[in-house]
Phi, psi and omega in degrees: 000135182295143178289347177276356184218132176212155180288139182286138177248010191253110177226156173267116188238023179300138174283139180245133177257139183241158172305137182098358177074017176280129182240141171204166181253142175275094185101078186288349179289340174049058180288183203301319186252125188228146168299150177271015182282140187249188163205161181299136177100348179292147183230151180175175180266148178254122180283134176243131179211158180209169182282160181278336185268130176299322177301312181297324179296321180294321182289327174300310182302314179300312182297316182297326177294320181291316195270336183304323179292351181266354185255147186233155170260136183244131176237142184233152176228126172251112185294156178298141180234146177295133175284131184297130175094001179248143180283162174298166186306317184298322182278340180271349177056047177253122180301141181303136183087357183254004182302319182299315179298323178298315182294324180297329181259020171100000178275175179239119179292157191283345179205158177275155177277158181290151185243131177242140181222164175222153179200196182231171177194173173218151188280118183275321180224156184291344180268015167107002177280133183237136181264140172207187177271147174303317184288352174282318188250000183296137176066011180282138174273337182214134180231124177243145181240128174251127181271166179303331178273012177072008170290141184238133185227148172274133183250152177251134176284110181284319180180158181213150182227115184286333183289336176246353181062041179238142176216157181234129169241165185228138172235150175264100183212158179244161178069030182274147176246120182270155186265126176299144180264127182264197182231104181294341177297328181273348181287137187242151174299125181103352173294144172288141176218157174243144170246126186239130180179207186232065182294133174052033176083001180273094189294141174057051177270140177246130174232153183237154178188194176240166168285116187272330182195165175229167177058033173289136184211268191297331180291347175271006183078035187299142183103342180289145176066013177091357179289146176218068180234129186235020182216049172301144169270125176265141183218154173256011172292134187301122177231129179230175173310124182116335176285344179310128179093348178279165185273150164259130195232133173278178185280003170271355184080031180247143176286125173247354178197166177242112181298132189230318185203168182233158167257120187197144175276348185248344186094356178240168185306129174223023173107004182225103176245158184226132182236143177280130181307139185292333178296321175291317183301313185294317180302313181291315184296318179299318180295319178299315177298317187284313190240350182079002180208164181250137172239095180265132182284147176217156175281338185083036178232153166259134187222167174213160180298153178279131177260182185297320180289324178297320177289320179301316184291342180253007177073023178274137177281341178228167182276063184254145181103181176230141183267125177287123181258332183179200186240151175222107008295157182300137174062021177201188178105170184294322180296320180290317181294331178284341179113002175290136186243151168307137182103339174294146172250115178284124181245345178199149175223124185057031180082355178265129187295146173241111184263333180203181186297318179303315180292330177294314180297318182296316183291316182298318183291352173279356177249179182252152175297131179097350179282144174262127182237158175268134178241121175266132180228164167248123175249090184052049174093354176260129181285135176221156178227139181227153174257118184239131175270121183289138175251168180281137179296142174298152182270348180267188183305131178238130177267123180299319181233135174295347183269354183270109180203185176288158176296121183294147173276130185286121180280152179299139180228150181292146179298141179216134179248356186275071183268116181260206180306140184072001180066038183243130175248136183223165176224156177296152178275105182285167175297324177297314181292323176298320175298313182296321182270354184054051174230163180298133179296139176081008181239124178087165176232140180275132177282123182254334182203145175227124181300151184293336178260013184283142173297343178270000187304318182266008187246332183239151182245103178307133179095327184248351183258139174236119180277118185254330183216155168254118182269329182203143354296151184287170003279158176300135183205152179283154174253124180244350183207153177303328181295324184289320178294314179303314183297317179297317184291317184289344177283345183281142176263163180302137179087353176273159186247154169225141180246125185239146171261125184235133176253126178258129182231132175236087188307321183291341175255002180056039183253131172216132184210144175250147181209150173275131177239118179256133182232147178247129175292133176268000000 
């Protein structure tokens, strides 16, 4: 399987409870990455664990006692809706109580049942603003909040942002205690943390663990469902359906993250939970309270982590920086206008180092929309600096990397034994192929075969990839025939690099994406 393509493991698998006690799962395969959102009626086991040190146990108890009053239980109701195009029960002549039987045998019931859900949240301000996950309250007609003292309030959704999975609700209440906001930048791998919330309907449950990793992103299927977060905090504190929207807390009693999802084969806790960094959460929440919407700054690029060949072609001793693959929006935007090109490696923004995609997001989000920042890049070993005016992030689904997609289905290709340098066989793009791929005829060469021992084996997808340009060694130029590519490849000596622009096309899925592929001659 190509390293540029992998199957998504990120799915929303929350159980939904309906009036009448009917339960089912949204996505019964319950694949690896699940929202931590719950519903009434879910069942499962609760893991219990504690620290080995009595001193640590005492500190846990003190923190839990202080922070529990700042955590809330959230219940949502989505009212029954008439299914479009179906008549009311009386006109459909379906006996009352028989709708389930009708649906089982292929009929359509006249209306959907009401949906109830549960989640968590924490009090942001003493005047009643509460932070939770977007997926906890999205599409809810009614939201109720239960405090630790068992007072219950109807909440108003102030605002929500699907790209960061953050939402804010408001209750009219007095005597509230807010949770202090910490600094996730100071949190370290190995630090003890507590997760407080309402897993599986067990209100105000406290679990303990450590920060297992930071800056988790693309491996979680980032970009799926519209999310655009590349720096999740990973923890082994038990998080289950119902913990969504609850805080991840350090031993100072401060929130360092917003619990959002888990990695699990079953849909329940298996040792891997993920929280959105509190710095980002606070930024989004403040914007939602002030404006009812979020304006997050972006450079307007599609990027991916730097690999070994990307580092080598730029003279880097480590895989630091992010590789520019293209622009977002495609073929436009401030990065393109400033002169940044696909193949450039961003190493710093505003003087702050950029080591990976997560740090790129973090640095950019420390600035404002409309602000101009300096961007330092390496262009095949040459240092360059650009001035880029940040634009507002799109509100819909955003892909962090143009290379992150489903595994392509290999299209039929003609048999070829003509394997040249790098073990790559190609064919000219015929008029028929150009029509099928919706690309210009006579431009680029289609990859038909890659040898099993080729350095391009994990980089190119035979049948679906079209090599369109040579970016390095210069000058940048289009490829129009197999002979042109063969000449460029054969001119390389062992240890030298070549940079290619590759377009992947999957006609049956109407999918097309471009990416920079760097290769080293053996």
